[in-house]
VOPAGU-2260 file (C-alpha; in pm, 1 decimal, decimal comma):
REM VOPAGU-2260
SITE   aa  ch    i         X         Y         Z
SITE  UNK   A    0    4332,9    7409,9    1169,6
SITE  UNK   A    1    4272,7    7548,2    1513,8
SITE  UNK   A    2    4256,8    7923,3    1569,4
SITE  UNK   A    3    4587,9    7894,9    1759,3
SITE  UNK   A    4    4759,5    7737,8    1458,5
SITE  UNK   A    5    4613,6    7994,9    1227,7
SITE  UNK   A    6    4761,2    8275,9    1440,2
SITE  UNK   A    7    5115,4    8143,7    1389,4
SITE  UNK   A    8    5066,8    7996,5    1036,8
SITE  UNK   A    9    5346,2    8180,7     857,6
SITE  UNK   A   10    5596,7    8210,0    1138,1
SITE  UNK   A   11    5931,0    8042,5    1056,2
SITE  UNK   A   12    6001,6    7729,7    1252,3
SITE  UNK   A   13    5636,7    7701,6    1373,5
SITE  UNK   A   14    5494,6    7351,1    1316,7
SITE  UNK   A   15    5227,0    7133,3    1467,4
SITE  UNK   A   16    5411,2    6819,4    1370,2
SITE  UNK   A   17    5607,3    6602,0    1613,3
SITE  UNK   A   18    5973,7    6689,0    1683,2
SITE  UNK   A   19    6188,6    6589,4    1385,2
SITE  UNK   A   20    5886,3    6554,7    1152,6
SITE  UNK   A   21    5871,1    6906,3    1013,6
SITE  UNK   A   22    6082,7    7219,3     989,7
SITE  UNK   A   23    5808,4    7478,4    1002,1
SITE  UNK   A   24    5955,8    7651,3     700,0
SITE  UNK   A   25    5721,0    7559,4     420,2
SITE  UNK   A   26    5451,0    7819,2     461,2
SITE  UNK   A   27    5695,5    8082,6     583,0
SITE  UNK   A   28    5892,7    8035,7     261,7
SITE  UNK   A   29    5574,2    8067,6      52,1
SITE  UNK   A   30    5476,5    8378,3     244,6
SITE  UNK   A   31    5817,3    8533,3     187,8
SITE  UNK   A   32    5805,7    8462,6    -184,0
SITE  UNK   A   33    5453,0    8602,9    -225,7
SITE  UNK   A   34    5542,5    8914,7     -26,3
SITE  UNK   A   35    5855,7    8978,4    -232,3
SITE  UNK   A   36    5647,0    8946,3    -546,8
SITE  UNK   A   37    5414,4    9222,0    -428,2
SITE  UNK   A   38    5124,7    8976,6    -360,5
SITE  UNK   A   39    4921,4    8862,6     -67,1
SITE  UNK   A   40    4822,7    8525,5      82,8
SITE  UNK   A   41    4518,6    8447,2     292,6
SITE  UNK   A   42    4389,6    8133,1     463,9
SITE  UNK   A   43    4043,0    8025,8     575,6
SITE  UNK   A   44    4020,9    7711,2     782,9
SITE  UNK   A   45    3783,6    7525,4    1008,9
SITE  UNK   A   46    3925,5    7261,1    1241,1
SITE  UNK   A   47    3858,5    6918,6    1096,4
SITE  UNK   A   48    3718,8    7053,0     772,3
SITE  UNK   A   49    4025,9    7154,3     577,6
SITE  UNK   A   50    4180,8    7485,2     468,6
SITE  UNK   A   51    4166,4    7710,7     165,0
SITE  UNK   A   52    4459,9    7932,1      63,6
SITE  UNK   A   53    4419,3    8219,5    -174,4
SITE  UNK   A   54    4731,4    8378,5    -329,6
SITE  UNK   A   55    4691,4    8707,5    -514,8
SITE  UNK   A   56    4973,7    8827,2    -741,0
SITE  UNK   A   57    5003,6    9153,5    -938,2
SITE  UNK   A   58    4928,7    9139,1   -1303,8
SITE  UNK   A   59    5228,9    9205,3   -1533,9
SITE  UNK   A   60    5204,6    9396,2   -1858,5
SITE  UNK   A   61    5393,6    9137,6   -2060,6
SITE  UNK   A   62    5516,6    8780,4   -2012,8
SITE  UNK   A   63    5854,6    8742,8   -1839,2
SITE  UNK   A   64    6117,7    8550,1   -2027,7
SITE  UNK   A   65    6191,7    8205,9   -1883,6
SITE  UNK   A   66    6550,1    8290,0   -1815,4
SITE  UNK   A   67    6439,5    8586,8   -1611,3
SITE  UNK   A   68    6194,6    8365,8   -1411,5
SITE  UNK   A   69    6473,6    8125,2   -1326,3
SITE  UNK   A   70    6707,5    8401,6   -1229,0
SITE  UNK   A   71    6449,1    8570,7   -1004,6
SITE  UNK   A   72    6350,2    8247,0    -830,0
SITE  UNK   A   73    6710,3    8133,5    -763,0
SITE  UNK   A   74    6836,5    8172,3    -408,9
SITE  UNK   A   75    7189,4    8305,4    -454,4
SITE  UNK   A   76    7471,5    8136,0    -260,2
SITE  UNK   A   77    7844,4    8100,3    -288,8
SITE  UNK   A   78    8152,4    7900,2    -193,8
SITE  UNK   A   79    8234,1    8099,4     118,9
SITE  UNK   A   80    8281,3    7946,4     467,2
SITE  UNK   A   81    8029,2    8051,3     730,9
SITE  UNK   A   82    8091,6    8004,1    1105,0
SITE  UNK   A   83    7735,1    7958,6    1237,2
SITE  UNK   A   84    7688,1    8010,7    1611,7
SITE  UNK   A   85    7334,7    7939,1    1737,1
SITE  UNK   A   86    7246,1    7779,5    2069,5
SITE  UNK   A   87    6903,9    7662,2    1958,2
SITE  UNK   A   88    6974,8    7323,9    1800,5
SITE  UNK   A   89    6677,1    7308,3    1567,3
SITE  UNK   A   90    6735,3    7661,7    1435,4
SITE  UNK   A   91    7104,5    7579,9    1391,0
SITE  UNK   A   92    7017,5    7265,5    1191,8
SITE  UNK   A   93    6777,4    7439,2     964,6
SITE  UNK   A   94    7003,6    7737,3     897,4
SITE  UNK   A   95    7288,6    7499,4     818,4
SITE  UNK   A   96    7067,6    7309,6     571,9
SITE  UNK   A   97    6960,0    7628,7     400,5
SITE  UNK   A   98    7312,6    7762,1     364,5
SITE  UNK   A   99    7463,1    7435,0     251,2
SITE  UNK   A  100    7191,2    7390,8     -13,1
SITE  UNK   A  101    7319,9    7690,3    -208,1
SITE  UNK   A  102    7687,4    7606,6    -172,9
SITE  UNK   A  103    7817,4    7761,8     147,0
SITE  UNK   A  104    8051,1    7563,6     366,4
SITE  UNK   A  105    7906,1    7580,9     714,6
SITE  UNK   A  106    8086,2    7536,5    1047,0
SITE  UNK   A  107    7791,6    7508,0    1297,8
SITE  UNK   A  108    7847,4    7544,0    1672,8
SITE  UNK   A  109    7624,7    7599,5    1972,7
SITE  UNK   A  110    7835,2    7820,2    2184,9
SITE  UNK   A  111    8094,7    8098,5    2155,7
SITE  UNK   A  112    8372,5    7886,7    2311,9
SITE  UNK   A  113    8310,7    7600,9    2067,7
SITE  UNK   A  114    8301,8    7847,9    1779,1
SITE  UNK   A  115    8634,9    8004,1    1877,5
SITE  UNK   A  116    8794,0    7657,4    1914,7
SITE  UNK   A  117    8654,6    7559,8    1572,5
SITE  UNK   A  118    8793,2    7876,9    1411,9
SITE  UNK   A  119    9134,3    7816,3    1570,8
SITE  UNK   A  120    9144,7    7462,8    1423,0
SITE  UNK   A  121    9017,0    7569,9    1081,0
SITE  UNK   A  122    9298,0    7614,7     830,0
SITE  UNK   A  123    9107,0    7791,8     559,2
SITE  UNK   A  124    8935,2    8131,8     550,7
SITE  UNK   A  125    8616,9    8211,1     742,0
SITE  UNK   A  126    8449,7    8471,5     533,7
SITE  UNK   A  127    8142,4    8514,9     761,0
SITE  UNK   A  128    8051,5    8483,5    1126,1
SITE  UNK   A  129    7671,1    8430,2    1160,6
SITE  UNK   A  130    7596,9    8455,6    1528,3
SITE  UNK   A  131    7308,0    8510,7    1767,6
SITE  UNK   A  132    7355,5    8823,4    1976,2
SITE  UNK   A  133    7295,0    8644,3    2304,3
SITE  UNK   A  134    7476,7    8313,8    2366,7
SITE  UNK   A  135    7514,9    8099,4    2683,9
SITE  UNK   A  136    7878,8    8196,4    2742,2
SITE  UNK   A  137    7929,1    8542,4    2594,0
SITE  UNK   A  138    7745,9    8784,0    2368,0
SITE  UNK   A  139    7783,1    8791,2    1992,5
SITE  UNK   A  140    7972,7    9118,6    1988,0
SITE  UNK   A  141    8246,2    8985,5    2220,0
SITE  UNK   A  142    8261,3    8672,2    2000,9
SITE  UNK   A  143    8301,6    8883,6    1688,1
SITE  UNK   A  144    8570,8    9097,3    1851,8
SITE  UNK   A  145    8770,7    8786,3    1946,0
SITE  UNK   A  146    8729,3    8626,4    1612,7
SITE  UNK   A  147    8826,8    8935,8    1422,7
SITE  UNK   A  148    9140,6    8976,0    1640,5
SITE  UNK   A  149    9265,0    8660,8    1464,9
SITE  UNK   A  150    9069,7    8695,7    1141,9
SITE  UNK   A  151    9019,8    9063,6    1062,9
SITE  UNK   A  152    8870,6    8999,5     717,8
SITE  UNK   A  153    8579,5    8806,3     856,7
SITE  UNK   A  154    8236,5    8964,6     803,2
SITE  UNK   A  155    7969,9    8946,5    1075,5
SITE  UNK   A  156    7592,6    8892,3    1054,6
SITE  UNK   A  157    7419,4    8915,2    1393,6
SITE  UNK   A  158    7081,0    8761,0    1463,8
SITE  UNK   A  159    6825,8    8785,0    1747,3
SITE  UNK   A  160    6460,5    8738,0    1827,0
SITE  UNK   A  161    6460,7    9043,8    2059,2
SITE  UNK   A  162    6522,1    9370,8    1886,7
SITE  UNK   A  163    6621,9    9540,0    2210,8
SITE  UNK   A  164    6930,2    9319,2    2220,0
SITE  UNK   A  165    7074,4    9518,3    1933,0
SITE  UNK   A  166    7194,1    9772,8    2193,8
SITE  UNK   A  167    7459,8    9512,9    2286,7
SITE  UNK   A  168    7615,2    9587,7    1946,6
SITE  UNK   A  169    7664,8    9951,5    2040,4
SITE  UNK   A  170    7621,6   10071,3    1687,2
SITE  UNK   A  171    7865,1    9815,8    1543,1
SITE  UNK   A  172    7680,6    9767,7    1215,2
SITE  UNK   A  173    7762,1    9892,2     872,8
SITE  UNK   A  174    7959,0    9759,8     573,5
SITE  UNK   A  175    8073,2    9404,6     651,8
SITE  UNK   A  176    7847,3    9391,1     962,9
SITE  UNK   A  177    7464,6    9348,9     960,3
SITE  UNK   A  178    7179,0    9267,8    1195,1
SITE  UNK   A  179    6907,2    9014,6    1097,8
SITE  UNK   A  180    6601,6    8997,5    1317,3
SITE  UNK   A  181    6441,2    8660,1    1404,6
SITE  UNK   A  182    6233,7    8485,1    1301,1
SITE  UNK   A  183    6370,7    8481,5     945,0
SITE  UNK   A  184    6278,7    8276,7     647,3
SITE  UNK   A  185    6533,5    8113,3     404,2
SITE  UNK   A  186    6511,0    8381,4     135,5
SITE  UNK   A  187    6574,8    8656,6     395,4
SITE  UNK   A  188    6860,9    8463,7     546,3
SITE  UNK   A  189    7024,5    8406,6     217,7
SITE  UNK   A  190    6975,2    8763,1     101,5
SITE  UNK   A  191    7123,9    8899,6     420,6
SITE  UNK   A  192    7427,7    8664,1     401,0
SITE  UNK   A  193    7490,4    8764,1      43,8
SITE  UNK   A  194    7451,4    9137,9     126,4
SITE  UNK   A  195    7711,4    9132,6     405,6
SITE  UNK   A  196    7957,8    8925,2     198,2
SITE  UNK   A  197    7921,6    9156,0    -102,7
SITE  UNK   A  198    7962,9    9479,9      96,8
SITE  UNK   A  199    8278,2    9680,5      14,3
SITE  UNK   A  200    8568,2    9626,6     250,2
SITE  UNK   A  201    8639,9    9896,0     503,0
SITE  UNK   A  202    9009,2    9985,8     551,8
């Protein structure tokens, strides 16, 4: 690999493959799993000569039961409906795939106006609004306010690649509302979705 590729190796959605040929989530997922396990991963590579990955994991005092291994490695999902609003098409597609893989029903849209129209036409519940903070037609907070005017029980998970954009939320986070910084990997996305859905309701 080139030094440029090595510098971005574990970033979610980074890929050197042609458009539509790779998601850029493979190594970011591996990195997330290794980090969550308390380990480390390193890579040494020379362009045209291959690459060597070394994964170091902490030693455990006793073997872990197989049932525990399966439970720890499982990405928890659910049957809830998620209104996903993301203007970057590739990120929207990947997030949709990740969420649907663990059972969520996803309503993906690329703008706030389309999301509100989709919500109005949807007859069932929408348990979660997963939205970027900055959208082409309005910001995520305004979208959440308008959605919750019609669906007060909907939870909200905001995302953004720019942490300074959190000021748009004006402190509107807490139980039932969370902020997830980009870039995120699948385990982090699923953990955040489950956390906001499982938070106690605020009267």
